[in-house]
C-alpha positions in Angstrom: -88.3 54.5 -61.8 -88.3 52.8 -65.2 -91.3 50.8 -64.2 -93.2 53.9 -63.3 -92.7 55.2 -66.8 -93.9 51.9 -68.3 -97.0 52.0 -66.1 -97.7 55.6 -67.0 -97.2 54.9 -70.7 -99.8 52.1 -70.9 -102.1 53.5 -68.3 -102.5 57.0 -69.7 -102.7 55.7 -73.3 -105.6 53.4 -72.3 -107.4 56.0 -70.2 -107.2 58.5 -73.1 -108.3 55.9 -75.6 -111.2 54.8 -73.4 -112.4 58.4 -72.8 -112.2 59.2 -76.5 -114.2 56.1 -77.4 -116.8 56.8 -74.8 -117.3 60.4 -75.8 -117.4 59.4 -79.5 -120.1 56.7 -78.8 -122.1 59.2 -76.8 -122.1 61.7 -79.7 -122.8 59.1 -82.3 -125.8 57.7 -80.5 -127.1 61.2 -79.9 -126.7 62.0 -83.6 -128.5 58.8 -84.6 -131.3 59.6 -82.3 -131.7 63.0 -83.8 -131.3 61.9 -87.4 -132.0 58.2 -87.9 -131.8 58.5 -91.7 -128.1 59.3 -91.5 -127.4 56.2 -89.3 -125.2 54.5 -91.8 -122.9 57.5 -92.3 -122.7 58.2 -88.6 -121.9 54.6 -87.8 -119.2 54.5 -90.4 -117.6 57.7 -89.1 -117.9 56.4 -85.5 -116.2 53.1 -86.4 -113.3 55.0 -88.0 -113.0 57.3 -85.0 -113.0 54.3 -82.7 -110.2 52.7 -84.7 -108.1 55.9 -84.5 -108.7 56.1 -80.7 -107.8 52.5 -80.3 -104.4 53.0 -82.0 -103.5 55.3 -79.1 -103.8 52.4 -76.7 -101.8 50.2 -79.1 -99.1 52.8 -79.3 -99.0 53.0 -75.5 -98.7 49.2 -75.3 -95.8 49.1 -77.9 -94.0 51.9 -76.0 -94.4 50.1 -72.7 -93.0 46.9 -74.3 -90.1 48.7 -75.8 -89.3 50.4 -72.5 -89.4 47.0 -70.8 -87.3 45.2 -73.4 -84.6 47.9 -73.6 -84.4 48.6 -69.9 -80.9 49.6 -69.0 -80.1 48.4 -65.5 
């Protein structure tokens, strides 16, 4: 049962992170296509958003490692 929790922790965190980055990229590219002059600002905000979304996957990985290391048999 413990391993199911570990798999869910890393799996759901990575799925959520991937969806967030994909949606963010879609919106950023659409915005750049509509307003090319604001490309620098949009790109900066997109990179910051991607960093925040990626931390979700990192937190899931850390949680999975902690669950694995402190597994009580």
